[in-house]
N, C-alpha and C positions, 0 to 999 in steps of 0.2 A: 349721595350717590345711590342709585338704585341698583340692586343686584338680583340675580336668580340663583338658587341653590337647588341642586338635585341630590336627594339623600335616600339611601336605602338602609333600613334598620333591620338587622338580622342577628338576633341573639343566638348564641351557640349553646342552646340547651333544649330539652324536650318540651318544656312548657313555655313556648315562645309566642303563641298566638295572642294571648292576653296582653303581653308586654308590647307587641307591635301595635295592637289595637289601641292601647292607652297612649302610645306615642302619637299615633295618627289623630286620635281625639284631641290631644293637646294642640296639634297643628290646626285642626279645624276650629278650635275655640280661640286661637291666637289673634284673629283679626287680620292676619296677612292673607294675601291672595295666594292660592295654592291650586295645584292640579295633581290628582292622584292617577297613577298608572299601576298596572299589576305588579311591577317590580320596584317602583320608586315613587317618590313624591317630589314635585317641583314647588318651591316656595319663592315668592317674589316680595320684595320690600326694600326699605331703606337699609343700607348696609349696617349701620351701628345698631339699630334696634333689632334687626333680623339676626345678626350674629349674637347679640346678647340673649335673645330668646332661644336660639339653637343651643348655645353653650349651656344655658340653664336647663333646658329640656333634656339634653343628652346626659348631663350629669345626674338629673333625677332618674332617668331611665337606667343608668348604670347602677345607681344605688338600689333600685328596685330589683335588679338582677342579682346583685350581691347579697341581698337580704335573705 
């Protein structure tokens, strides 16, 4: 099943720009179809692989913030 996901990544800290940039770069390098807007990113793909990618990427981003 194909899905689309709209996501906004907004870390609540002063040094947020690099963390957002890294998250967007991971989406660009993922191989999924995506569309960037000023406030969110839309990602399109097969449900299982897209959700696996997002779960992993979000976890890695949280770990970067907590570091």
